[in-house]
Structures are given as C-alpha cells and as structure tokens.
MIDOSE-1310 file (N, C-alpha, C; in nm, 2 decimals, decimal comma, always signed):
residues 109
xxxx	+0,09/-0,09/-0,07/-0,02/+0,06/-0,01/+0,12/+0,10/+0,01; +0,07/+0,22/-0,07/+0,15/+0,32/-0,12/+0,12/+0,37/+0,07; +0,22/+0,50/+0,03/+0,21/+0,60/+0,18/+0,15/+0,71/+0,11; +0,11/+0,76/+0,16/+0,08/+0,92/+0,09/+0,11/+1,05/+0,25
xxxx	+0,17/+1,10/+0,11/+0,30/+1,20/+0,17/+0,26/+1,33/+0,13; +0,20/+1,41/+0,23/+0,11/+1,56/+0,16/+0,19/+1,66/+0,30; +0,17/+1,76/+0,20/+0,27/+1,90/+0,18/+0,22/+1,97/+0,31; +0,16/+1,94/+0,43/+0,04/+2,05/+0,48/+0,12/+2,19/+0,45
xxxx	+0,24/+2,24/+0,42/+0,23/+2,35/+0,40/+0,26/+2,44/+0,30; +0,23/+2,30/+0,21/+0,14/+2,39/+0,08/-0,01/+2,38/+0,01; -0,07/+2,29/+0,17/-0,19/+2,35/+0,19/-0,26/+2,46/+0,24; -0,11/+2,46/+0,36/-0,15/+2,61/+0,46/-0,11/+2,72/+0,31
xxxx	-0,05/+2,68/+0,30/-0,01/+2,80/+0,12/-0,12/+2,82/+0,07; -0,20/+2,77/+0,02/-0,37/+2,75/-0,04/-0,49/+2,78/+0,05; -0,49/+2,78/+0,18/-0,54/+2,85/+0,29/-0,53/+3,00/+0,25; -0,46/+3,03/+0,28/-0,43/+3,20/+0,29/-0,47/+3,23/+0,12
xxxx	-0,42/+3,21/+0,06/-0,42/+3,16/-0,13/-0,59/+3,23/-0,10; -0,69/+3,17/-0,04/-0,80/+3,17/-0,10/-0,86/+3,24/-0,01; -0,81/+3,26/+0,12/-0,91/+3,34/+0,21/-0,85/+3,52/+0,20; -0,73/+3,46/+0,07/-0,67/+3,61/+0,06/-0,79/+3,67/-0,09
xxxx	-0,77/+3,60/-0,12/-0,88/+3,57/-0,24/-1,02/+3,66/-0,23; -1,08/+3,64/-0,08/-1,22/+3,67/-0,09/-1,19/+3,80/+0,04; -1,08/+3,79/+0,09/-1,05/+3,96/+0,11/-1,04/+4,07/+0,04; -0,95/+4,02/-0,07/-1,01/+4,08/-0,20/-1,10/+4,09/-0,24
xxxx	-1,25/+4,04/-0,25/-1,34/+3,96/-0,36/-1,45/+4,11/-0,18; -1,41/+4,16/-0,06/-1,50/+4,23/-0,01/-1,46/+4,38/-0,02; -1,31/+4,39/-0,03/-1,30/+4,49/-0,13/-1,37/+4,57/-0,21; -1,36/+4,45/-0,34/-1,40/+4,51/-0,47/-1,63/+4,52/-0,40
xxxx	-1,63/+4,50/-0,33/-1,77/+4,49/-0,31/-1,85/+4,60/-0,33; -1,73/+4,70/-0,20/-1,78/+4,84/-0,16/-1,73/+4,95/-0,29; -1,62/+4,87/-0,41/-1,59/+5,00/-0,49/-1,76/+4,97/-0,64; -1,75/+4,81/-0,62/-1,94/+4,81/-0,69/-1,98/+4,87/-0,65
xxxx	-2,05/+4,89/-0,49/-2,17/+4,96/-0,45/-2,15/+5,16/-0,44; -2,02/+5,17/-0,42/-2,01/+5,30/-0,50/-1,99/+5,34/-0,63; -2,01/+5,24/-0,70/-2,03/+5,24/-0,85/-2,22/+5,24/-0,87; -2,27/+5,22/-0,81/-2,41/+5,16/-0,77/-2,48/+5,37/-0,79
xxxx	-2,38/+5,35/-0,71/-2,43/+5,54/-0,64/-2,43/+5,61/-0,72; -2,54/+5,62/-0,82/-2,59/+5,70/-0,95/-2,62/+5,88/-0,90; -2,60/+5,99/-0,98/-2,73/+6,08/-0,94/-2,78/+6,07/-1,00; -2,94/+6,10/-1,00/-3,08/+6,09/-1,09/-3,07/+6,12/-1,18
xxxx	-3,02/+6,22/-1,25/-3,03/+6,28/-1,36/-2,83/+6,23/-1,45; -2,82/+6,12/-1,40/-2,69/+6,02/-1,50/-2,82/+5,98/-1,58; -2,86/+5,92/-1,61/-2,94/+5,88/-1,73/-2,97/+5,97/-1,82; -2,99/+6,11/-1,85/-3,13/+6,18/-1,91/-3,19/+6,22/-1,84
xxxx	-3,30/+6,27/-1,89/-3,42/+6,39/-1,83/-3,53/+6,31/-1,95; -3,55/+6,17/-2,01/-3,65/+6,15/-2,09/-3,71/+6,06/-1,99; -3,89/+6,11/-2,06/-4,00/+6,05/-2,02/-3,98/+5,87/-1,98; -3,98/+5,84/-1,84/-3,98/+5,66/-1,86/-3,81/+5,59/-1,88
xxxx	-3,79/+5,64/-1,99/-3,66/+5,56/-2,06/-3,55/+5,61/-1,98; -3,55/+5,72/-1,91/-3,43/+5,73/-1,77/-3,44/+5,64/-1,70; -3,56/+5,66/-1,60/-3,64/+5,58/-1,52/-3,57/+5,44/-1,56; -3,63/+5,37/-1,64/-3,61/+5,24/-1,67/-3,48/+5,18/-1,69
xxxx	-3,36/+5,27/-1,74/-3,20/+5,28/-1,76/-3,11/+5,27/-1,64; -3,22/+5,37/-1,52/-3,16/+5,35/-1,36/-3,18/+5,20/-1,33; -3,28/+5,20/-1,32/-3,36/+5,04/-1,30/-3,22/+5,01/-1,33; -3,25/+4,86/-1,44/-3,15/+4,82/-1,49/-3,03/+4,89/-1,46
xxxx	-2,95/+4,98/-1,45/-2,84/+4,98/-1,39/-2,81/+4,89/-1,25; -2,89/+4,91/-1,18/-2,91/+4,96/-1,00/-2,94/+4,75/-1,04; -3,00/+4,69/-1,15/-3,02/+4,59/-1,12/-2,89/+4,49/-1,14; -2,83/+4,60/-1,24/-2,71/+4,47/-1,25/-2,62/+4,53/-1,12
xxxx	-2,64/+4,65/-1,10/-2,53/+4,67/-0,96/-2,54/+4,56/-0,84; -2,69/+4,56/-0,82/-2,74/+4,44/-0,71/-2,66/+4,31/-0,77; -2,69/+4,26/-0,86/-2,63/+4,10/-0,94/-2,46/+4,09/-0,88; -2,41/+4,22/-0,87/-2,27/+4,21/-0,95/-2,27/+4,18/-0,79
xxxx	-2,33/+4,24/-0,72/-2,22/+4,25/-0,57/-2,31/+4,13/-0,48; -2,45/+4,03/-0,56/-2,45/+3,89/-0,52/-2,36/+3,84/-0,60; -2,26/+3,87/-0,68/-2,16/+3,75/-0,74/-2,07/+3,74/-0,64; -2,04/+3,87/-0,66/-1,92/+3,86/-0,50/-1,92/+3,82/-0,35
xxxx	-2,06/+3,88/-0,35/-2,07/+3,77/-0,25/-2,05/+3,68/-0,21; -2,07/+3,56/-0,34/-2,13/+3,45/-0,32/-1,99/+3,44/-0,39; -1,89/+3,43/-0,38/-1,77/+3,45/-0,46/-1,64/+3,42/-0,34; -1,68/+3,53/-0,27/-1,62/+3,54/-0,12/-1,66/+3,45/-0,03
xxxx	-1,78/+3,39/+0,00/-1,83/+3,33/+0,06/-1,78/+3,16/+0,03; -1,74/+3,13/-0,10/-1,72/+3,01/-0,18/-1,57/+3,04/-0,12; -1,48/+3,15/-0,14/-1,37/+3,10/-0,11/-1,29/+3,13/+0,02; -1,43/+3,17/+0,09/-1,42/+3,19/+0,27/-1,44/+3,01/+0,30
xxxx	-1,49/+2,95/+0,20/-1,54/+2,81/+0,29/-1,36/+2,76/+0,24; -1,40/+2,76/+0,11/-1,26/+2,69/+0,06/-1,12/+2,70/+0,15; -1,10/+2,82/+0,18/-0,98/+2,82/+0,37/-1,06/+2,78/+0,50; -1,17/+2,77/+0,49/-1,21/+2,67/+0,64/-1,12/+2,53/+0,57
xxxx	-1,21/+2,51/+0,43/-1,17/+2,31/+0,44/-1,03/+2,33/+0,41; -0,96/+2,38/+0,39/-0,79/+2,35/+0,33/-0,78/+2,36/+0,50; -0,76/+2,49/+0,59/-0,76/+2,50/+0,71/-0,78/+2,36/+0,81; -0,92/+2,36/+0,83/-0,91/+2,24/+0,85/-0,91/+2,10/+0,80
xxxx	-0,83/+2,03/+0,72/-0,77/+1,97/+0,61/-0,61/+1,95/+0,70; -0,53/+2,05/+0,68/-0,47/+2,08/+0,76/-0,39/+2,09/+0,87; -0,53/+2,08/+0,95/-0,51/+2,12/+1,10/-0,57/+1,91/+1,12; -0,64/+1,86/+1,01/-0,65/+1,74/+1,10/-0,53/+1,65/+1,06
xxxx	-0,43/+1,68/+0,90/-0,31/+1,58/+0,90/-0,17/+1,63/+0,98; -0,20/+1,78/+1,06/-0,06/+1,81/+1,12/-0,13/+1,70/+1,29; -0,26/+1,72/+1,33/-0,33/+1,61/+1,40/-0,25/+1,45/+1,42; -0,29/+1,39/+1,31/-0,26/+1,31/+1,23/-0,08/+1,26/+1,27
xxxx	-0,02/+1,35/+1,19/+0,17/+1,31/+1,22/+0,15/+1,32/+1,35; +0,07/+1,41/+1,46/+0,12/+1,43/+1,61/+0,06/+1,25/+1,71; -0,05/+1,28/+1,65/-0,03/+1,11/+1,73/-0,03/+0,95/+1,67; +0,10/+1,01/+1,50/+0,15/+0,84/+1,47/+0,29/+0,83/+1,57
xxxx	+0,38/+1,01/+1,58/+0,48/+0,99/+1,70/+0,47/+0,97/+1,77; +0,36/+1,04/+1,86/+0,31/+0,98/+1,95/+0,31/+0,85/+2,05; +0,23/+0,77/+1,92/+0,23/+0,63/+1,88/+0,37/+0,53/+1,88; +0,44/+0,56/+1,82/+0,62/+0,51/+1,80/+0,64/+0,55/+1,95
xxxx	+0,62/+0,63/+2,02/+0,67/+0,73/+2,15/+0,64/+0,60/+2,24; +0,49/+0,62/+2,21/+0,47/+0,53/+2,33/+0,49/+0,36/+2,37; +0,48/+0,36/+2,27/+0,60/+0,16/+2,13/+0,72/+0,14/+2,20; +0,79/+0,27/+2,21/+0,98/+0,27/+2,21/+0,98/+0,30/+2,32
xxxx	+0,88/+0,32/+2,41/+0,96/+0,37/+2,59/+0,87/+0,24/+2,71; +0,81/+0,20/+2,58/+0,74/+0,02/+2,69/+0,81/-0,11/+2,64; +0,90/-0,05/+2,57/+0,98/-0,13/+2,46/+1,11/-0,21/+2,56; +1,17/-0,32/+2,59/+1,27/-0,34/+2,71/+1,37/-0,30/+2,60
x	+1,52/-0,25/+2,66/+1,64/-0,19/+2,53/+1,71/-0,30/+2,63
C-alpha cells in the first residue's frame, strides 16, 4: 500500500491564498456599491426611458454585488476547508509520533 505524503505547508499556502481572494472580493464589493451610487440625472431626463435605464443599471449593480458575495463566501469556505484539512493532517502526524514514542518507551532495552 503506498504511503500518503502531504505537504501541509502547501495546503496552508492554499488556505492563505483562498482567504486572500475572499478579502480582495470584499474590497471590490465596496467599489461596486459606490459604482451603483449614481445621481438621478445620470441617464438624462427622458420620460420613462431614464427611469428604466436607472432601474436596469441598479439591477446590474445588485447582481454584481450578489456574485461578489457568493465568490467571497465560496473562497471563505474553501479556505476554511483547507485549514481543517491541514489541521487534521498535523494532528494525525502528532498522533503517529506519539504512538511510536509510546511503543518505544514500552519496549525493553
């Protein structure tokens, strides 16, 4: 049976990268919010058309914010899962080391 060799530091780097992307997406969300804050006359003063354009623009901004929030949440989940995976591997290695030490101390010399 082949041994499983996991580079826990690489898993930790992936965790940090995923959480970094989540943080970046949060920063972009505030920019999207400010992009959606436009003055009333931004689309001119045509009856009905200006209001329709403003509503459609607001829908796009809202949809963009939802996508960024979803992306943020996904990367947070990935980062959390990678952190949990790294912790599990670290605990497993510690348990194996402790087992070998216990066996070693119980054997006659």
